[in-house]
C-alpha positions in Angstrom: 145.9 34.2 118.1 149.0 33.9 115.9 148.9 34.3 112.1 151.3 35.4 109.4 151.5 39.2 109.3 150.5 39.2 105.6 147.2 37.4 106.3 144.0 39.5 106.5 140.7 38.2 107.9 137.2 39.1 106.9 134.9 40.5 109.6 133.0 37.2 110.1 136.3 35.4 110.8 137.4 38.1 113.3 134.1 37.8 115.1 134.6 34.1 115.4 138.2 34.4 116.6 137.6 37.2 119.1 134.0 36.6 120.2 133.0 40.2 119.3 130.1 40.4 116.9 130.3 42.3 113.6 127.9 45.1 114.7 130.1 45.9 117.7 133.3 45.8 115.6 131.7 48.3 113.2 130.7 50.6 116.1 134.2 50.5 117.6 135.5 51.6 114.2 132.9 54.3 113.3 131.8 55.7 116.6 134.9 55.3 118.7 137.8 55.1 116.3 139.3 52.1 118.1 140.1 50.0 115.0 141.0 50.9 111.4 140.7 47.8 109.2 141.8 47.7 105.6 139.1 47.9 102.8 138.8 46.0 99.6 137.9 47.7 96.4 134.3 46.8 97.1 134.5 48.3 100.6 134.7 45.0 102.6 136.6 45.1 105.8 139.8 43.1 106.2 141.6 42.8 109.6 145.3 42.3 110.1 147.0 40.5 113.0 147.6 44.0 114.5 143.9 44.7 114.3 143.1 41.4 116.0 145.6 42.3 118.8 143.9 45.7 119.2 140.5 44.0 119.6 142.0 41.7 122.3 143.4 44.8 124.1 140.1 46.5 123.9 138.4 43.5 125.5 141.0 43.5 128.3 140.2 47.2 129.1 136.5 46.6 128.9 136.9 43.7 131.3 138.6 46.0 133.7 135.5 48.1 133.9 136.5 50.9 131.6 133.7 52.5 129.5 134.2 52.0 125.8 134.4 55.7 125.2 137.5 55.9 127.5 139.4 53.0 126.0 141.1 54.8 123.1 143.3 56.9 125.3 144.4 53.8 127.2 145.3 51.7 124.1 148.5 53.1 122.8 151.0 53.1 125.7 154.3 51.6 124.7 154.8 48.0 125.9 158.1 46.8 127.3 159.8 44.5 124.8 162.1 41.5 125.4 165.8 42.3 125.6 166.6 40.0 122.7 164.5 38.2 120.0 166.5 35.1 120.7 166.4 35.4 124.5 166.0 32.2 126.5 163.0 33.8 128.2 160.9 33.0 125.1 161.3 29.3 125.7 160.7 29.6 129.4 157.5 31.5 128.7 156.3 29.0 126.2 156.9 26.2 128.7 155.0 28.0 131.5 152.0 28.8 129.2 151.9 25.1 128.2 152.0 24.0 131.8 149.1 26.3 132.7 146.9 25.2 129.9 147.6 21.5 130.8 147.0 22.2 134.5 150.4 20.9 135.4 151.2 22.3 138.8 154.3 20.1 139.2 155.8 21.5 136.0 154.9 25.1 137.0 156.6 24.6 140.4 159.7 23.3 138.7 159.8 26.2 136.3 159.3 28.8 139.0 161.9 27.2 141.3 164.5 26.9 138.6 164.0 30.5 137.4 164.1 32.0 140.9 167.4 30.3 141.5 168.9 31.9 138.4 167.3 35.3 138.2 166.4 38.3 140.4 162.8 38.7 141.3 162.3 41.9 139.2 163.7 40.1 136.1 161.5 37.1 136.8 158.4 39.4 136.9 159.3 41.5 133.9 160.5 38.8 131.5 158.4 35.8 132.6 155.4 36.2 134.8 154.0 39.4 133.4 154.2 38.4 129.7 152.8 34.9 130.5 149.9 36.4 132.5 149.1 38.9 129.7 149.2 36.1 127.1 146.8 34.1 129.2 144.5 37.1 129.8 144.0 37.5 126.1 143.6 33.7 125.7 140.7 33.8 128.2 138.7 36.3 126.1 135.4 34.5 125.3 137.0 31.0 125.2 135.3 27.9 126.5 137.1 26.7 129.6 138.6 30.2 130.3 137.1 30.4 133.8 138.7 27.1 134.8 142.0 28.1 133.4 141.9 31.5 135.1 141.0 30.1 138.5 143.7 27.4 138.2 146.3 30.0 137.2 145.5 32.4 139.9 145.2 29.7 142.6 148.6 28.3 141.7 150.3 31.7 141.5 148.9 32.8 144.8 149.8 29.6 146.5 153.3 29.4 145.1 154.2 33.0 145.9 152.6 32.9 149.3 154.6 29.8 150.2 157.8 31.3 148.9 157.3 34.6 150.7 156.0 33.6 154.0 159.2 32.4 155.8 161.3 35.4 154.7 158.7 38.0 155.3 158.1 36.8 158.8 161.8 37.3 159.6 162.1 40.8 158.2 162.2 43.8 160.6 161.2 47.4 160.2 158.0 49.2 159.2 156.2 47.2 156.5 154.5 48.3 153.3 150.7 47.8 153.5 149.5 46.2 150.3 145.7 46.4 149.8 143.6 44.9 147.0 140.9 47.3 145.9 139.3 45.2 143.2 136.7 42.4 143.3 139.2 39.9 141.9 139.9 36.9 144.1 143.6 37.1 143.2 145.3 40.2 142.0 148.4 38.8 140.4 150.1 42.2 140.3 150.0 42.8 144.0 151.7 39.4 144.5 154.4 40.3 142.0 155.1 43.6 143.9 155.2 41.6 147.2 157.8 39.2 145.6 160.0 42.1 144.5 159.7 43.9 147.8 160.5 40.7 149.7 163.6 40.1 147.6 164.8 43.7 148.5 164.4 42.9 152.2 161.3 45.1 152.6 158.5 43.6 154.8 154.9 43.8 153.7 151.5 43.3 155.2 148.9 42.2 152.6 145.1 42.6 152.7 143.4 40.7 149.8 139.9 42.0 150.3 138.6 45.6 150.5 138.5 47.1 153.9 136.7 50.3 154.9 138.9 53.3 155.1 138.2 53.8 158.9 139.4 50.3 159.6 142.5 50.7 157.5 143.3 53.7 159.6 143.1 51.5 162.7 145.5 49.0 161.1 147.9 51.8 160.2 148.0 52.9 163.8 148.9 49.5 165.0 151.5 48.3 162.4 152.9 51.8 161.5 153.5 51.1 157.8 155.9 53.1 155.7 153.3 53.5 153.0 149.9 52.3 151.9 149.8 50.8 148.4 146.5 50.0 146.8 146.3 47.8 143.7 143.4 47.1 141.3 143.2 45.7 137.8 139.8 47.2 137.5 138.3 50.7 137.4 137.7 52.0 141.0 134.2 52.4 142.3 133.0 55.9 142.9 132.9 55.3 146.6 136.6 54.3 146.6 137.7 57.2 144.5 135.6 60.0 146.0 135.3 58.9 149.7 137.7 56.2 150.9 140.9 57.3 149.3 140.5 61.0 150.0 139.7 60.1 153.6 142.9 58.1 153.9 145.0 60.8 152.4 143.5 63.2 154.9 144.0 60.9 157.9 147.4 59.3 157.2 150.8 61.0 157.4 152.3 58.3 155.2 152.2 58.1 151.4 149.1 56.7 149.8 149.9 55.0 146.5 147.8 53.3 143.8 149.2 50.8 141.3 147.8 48.5 138.6 145.6 49.4 135.7 143.4 51.5 138.0 146.3 53.9 138.4 146.3 54.5 134.7 142.5 54.7 134.4 142.2 57.3 137.1 145.6 59.0 136.8 144.2 62.6 136.7 141.8 62.1 139.6 144.5 60.5 141.7 146.9 63.4 141.0 144.3 65.8 142.2 144.0 63.9 145.5 147.8 64.0 146.0 148.1 60.2 145.4 151.1 58.8 143.6 149.9 56.7 140.6 152.4 54.1 139.5 152.6 52.3 136.2 150.1 49.5 135.6 152.7 46.8 135.3 154.2 45.7 138.6 157.8 45.4 137.3 157.6 49.1 136.1 155.9 50.3 139.3 158.5 48.6 141.5 161.6 50.9 140.9 159.4 54.0 141.3 158.0 52.5 144.5 161.6 51.9 145.8 162.6 55.5 145.0 159.5 56.7 146.9 160.4 54.6 149.9 164.0 55.8 149.9 162.8 59.4 150.3 161.1 58.3 153.6 164.2 56.9 155.2 
């Protein structure tokens, strides 16, 4: 949603816009301290654009499987900002969002191809793909047709990046990075962005898009001898993953076990106790730290 910063909305309008009912909004304010709306002289709540954005962020974390009582500590991380308010990235992002909502695969292919020719993969991810995906994620909160848009978006992204990466990845030599999706999502966009950036750096990868038991991952590790195992999830990890599978892999594997995506932030303390490196939730911010970790293994 976009509105003038001076506009304030009553609770009924915020409920309509966000899909969150008034009772829940009041509970988020009183019980959990997640939102602080303004009050009129008669005590009526008025919500600013910033409040509405906070509600969208809360919905995003809840959608990742985080309990409402844990959301507050996750809300206030600083977000990377565009390098310039007049940057040409603004127009490219607008065009890409428009192509997604119009289901225009040909235009999306054109935008991606042109941008990859002009910019490095890490800049493409940081300034274009991540902001577009975050915008769409908020757009999909409670909106009719959101499931269709999401499936189209992820299907196109996966297909485009897989086609782009396949030829080069098959020609790269050396020990690969094992990229494993730990979530129930059919397509984890972040893991594909990491693959794109690693590929551009000449680092081969092996990707598993569905969860595999720890014992079978150990078998794969024996055969392909990866430099590291990186697990990605945009959702909170299941207890079995956190308490059994990951500790077992750390115990069995002599290589680094790494977690990236929102799950790394949700479970940062638990992962540290296991000796697992937790990278930033955004792929473009995780990437340089991953590179630094890989250089220590050379």
